N, C-alpha and C positions, 0 to 999 in steps of 0.2 A: 503494500499499500503506499502510497507517496506521502512524503512528509507535507503537513498542512502547510500553506502559505501564511495562512493567519491561525494563531494558536492563543486562545484567550482563556485564563483559568483565574476564577473569583475577582475578575476585575472591579474595582469601585473606585467612584469619585464623589467625596462628600464635600459640601461647601458650607461654611458658617455664614449665615445671612443675618446681619442686623435688625432687630425688630424693637418697636417702641409702640406706645399708646398714642393716640392722638390726643392734643391739647397741650396748652403751654406749660402746665405742670410736668407733664411726661417729657417734654423737650428739654426743660431745664434739669431734670433728674437724668438724661441721657448724656448730657455733657459730662457728667463726673462718674457715671455707671452705665455702660452699655451693655445691654442682655443681646444674646444670639440664639438662634435655632438652627439646629443642624439639618440641612438638605441633603439627602442621600440621591444624588441625580442618577448614580448608576451604583446597584447594589449587588457586588459579589456575582457578574454574570460570568458564564463559561460558554464557549464554542469553539469550533475550529471550522477553517474553510479551505477545500483542497484547491490544487492548481486549476486555474480555467473556469473555476465555478461563478457562476453570476447570481447573487444572493440578495434577495429583497429583506431591507431591515425596516420594519414596519412599527408604527406606534403613534398614539397621537401627540399633540404639542406638548412638550415637557417630559416626555416619557424615558428621555436619555438617549436618543438617538445621535444627535449632533455632539453631545459630549463624548460618547463613544468613539465617534468618528476622529474627533479631536485628540484624543488619547491614542488611537492606531497611528494617526499621522505625527504624533511628537508635539501637538501645539499644546497638550496639556499634560501634566504629570498625574498619574494616578494615586489615590489614596492608599489603595491595597490592590494585592494580587500581581499576576504575572501576564505579561503580553509579549508576544513575539510575532514579528511579520518579516518574512524573507529571512529568518534567523536573527534578525536585529531587534534590539529593545529600542521602540521608537523614541521613549523620552531623551534618549542620548543624541538624537538629532545627527547621526552619523552621515556624513557628506554621501557616502556611497549608498546609504541607505535613501536617502532624499531623492538621488538620481533615479531610483527605480519605483517610486510611487507619484501619486497625484491626488489631491484633495480639490474636488470641484465643488463650489457651494452657489446654488442658483440665485440666492439674494446677496452675492458679493461680487465686486469688480476686482479682477486682478490685473488686467490690461490698463496701460496708461491711457486716462480719461481723454486727453488732448490730441493724443498721437492716432495715426492710422495703425490699424492692427498690424499691418506688415511691419512697421517699425518695431512694435513691440515683440514680434516673431523673431526679428534679427537680434533682439536684446537677449532673449531666451537662448537663442543658439549659443551666443558667446557665454552665456552663464552655465551652459549645461556641456559645453565644449562639442557641440555636434558637428561631425565633418560636414563641409560646404554641401558637397552634392547630395549626400544622404539627406540633409536637411531641406533643401529645395525640393527633393522629390517627395518627401514625407508632407511638407507644406503643401505642395501643389495637388496631391492626392487627396488631403483631407479638404482643401478649398473645393475641390469637384465635388467630393462625396456629400459635403453640407451646402453646395451651391451659394457659394459666397464670393465669386469671384470678383463681383463689382464692389463688394462692401468693404473689403479689407484695404481699399484705399482711401476710405472716408475716415474722419477722426470718430473715435469710438462713441464720443458725446452724443453724434449725430444719428446713431444707429437705434432702431427699436430695440424693445427688451430682447424679442426672439432673435433679431440679428445679433445682437451683443452677445447672447448666450451661446451661439454658435462659434463665434470667433474666441470666445472665452475657452470653449472646448477644445478647439484646435490649439491654442496656445498651451493649455495645461496637458496636451499629449504629444507635443512636438518630439519630446525626448524619449518617446515610446515607453512609458513606464509599465511595469507589469502588474502593479496592483493600482486600482481605480477606486478611490473613495467618493462617491458621487451623492451630495447632499441636495436633495430636491433640484436636479439639473434642468426640470422642465417646469418649474413653478410659474405661474401667471402666464404662461405661452398658450396661444391657440392650439387647436387640435390638430392642425396641418404641421405646425412647428413642432409639437411634441412628438410626431409621428416621425419626421425627419430625424430628430434627435435621437429616439429610440433606434430606429435603423441604424444610423452611425454607431451607436454603442455597440449593437449586436455585431456589426461588420468588424469593428476594432477587435473585440473578443475573439472573433473568428480568426481574423488575420494573426493576431499576436499571441492568442491564448492567454490574454491577460485575466487575472482574477478581479473579480468586481463586487463591491459591497454598495448596495443603493438604497437610499431612502427616498420615498415618494409618497405624496398624498394621491397620486392619481394612479388607481388600481389598474388602467390600462398600461401603464409603465411596468408594473410589476408582472402582469399577465404575460406580456408581449417579450420579458426579457428573463424572468427567472423562474425556474423549477423549483426552487426552495425558498423559503421564507422564515425569518427569525423575527417573532412579534414580542416587542418589550413593552411594559407598562410599569408606571412608577418605580423604573429603574431596574426591573426585574423581569427575565425572560419567562414568557408564558407559553411560547410554543417555538419549536425549531424542528422543521421537517420540510416534506413536500407540499408545495402549494394546494395541490389536490386534497392531500390528507388533512389540511386545515379546514376544509369545508366538511370532510367526513367526520372529523373529530368535533367540530364545534358547532355545526348547523342541526338544529332539533327539527327542521322542517324541509319539505319539498315543495317547489312550485309546478302545480298541475295545470296545464293549458288544455281546455276541451272545447271542440267545435259542436253545437248542438244543432238540433233540427229547426229551433227557432229562437227568436232573442228574449222570450219571457218565461223561459223554464227556470224553475227555481232550484238553485243548486246549493242553498245555504245548509242544508243538512250534510254536506260532505266536507265541508271546510271552510276556512275564511276566505270570502271573496275579495281578491286583490284589485281586480280589473274586470269591466266587462265592456265589449266592443261589439254590439251586435248580438251575434249567436256564439260569438268566441268569448269564454269565460276564464279567467285564470285564478286558480285557488292556492290558498296557502294551508298545507296538509301537514300535522306532525309525521316525521319519518316513520315511526313505528306502525302509523295507522295507513301509509301510502298505498300498500299493496290491497288492502282490503277496500280502502276507498275507491281505488282506480276499477277494481274488478265492479263494484256496485254501480259506478258511472256508466261502465261499459254494458252491464246487464239491466239496470233499471231504466237508463234513459237512451234515447236515440242518438248517440255520439257519432258524428262522421270522422272525427280525429282526436287524439290524445296524445300529448306528450308530457313527460316528466322530466324535470330539470333541477338541479341544485340551485340553490339562490345565489346572486351574485356575490362575488368574493368580499366586495365592500361591505355588505350587509353582514355576511359572516364575521368580519373583523370587527364590525360595531357591535355585535353581539357579544364577542370576546371580551371588550372593554367594559361593556354593560354588566356582564357576568361577573368581572374581576371587581367593579366599582361596588357592586350590590354585596 
């Protein structure tokens, strides 16, 4: 079995956050004695990722996703636990390590705001010591894949959010890192732009065998790129496994869509009606009752068509978080 590219064991990050009550008296008291509370942003998590895997790292805001990525890339020092990426300890920020990874944050700019992206690409070539002919080929290939031929000559400040994200990704990958930490790379982008970036990430993974850890609030990103997901909530891992297995483990319901002989047929006794469009009805039925309910639908009603589906992944994950909160 291959050595994991990313190995995390009991990784934690705790922050001391100052707190005080509202009001003048509390403000005065805080000048002399400040109280704090401990926030466990990441709480003793463990996982490993094999070479070439593309793994979705999912959770609500504040779950600990970005904090984890920052520890893996060496921007934050852990409070406890061990982490190794490509055999390196990230917090040491070893030069050879930094040449093999990249961190892309969808809400952060890394390229120079006032210069065309091409000028920043040249700066990255010098910083990473990329040989000229290799650099030019990679740059031109990436520009073609992301369709930004005219945009790289404009100052970054003049680009739209989606255009800016595409040139940011090119800049982040010019040194062909073997490990990609992608934090919401498609945030705020329209559907077409999201699709192009997803295709680019998939193609990069295919060409270079890169290992990718991806956070995203868009389930289309995860479903298109990731066979495996890690779900984190309140700093703890709730699930680590196949995306399909997440639905199987946490979904208590199935969606049953049935086409009936007419629009006014009463199906309320078979399950919760989610949607009705003429003679087409979609029901929500407990998983344990699905077989019996579908058999009854077919035998008791004049059904022209019937399909059984798992609920959308985003619904399942929402259910995971709701269950944990309860």
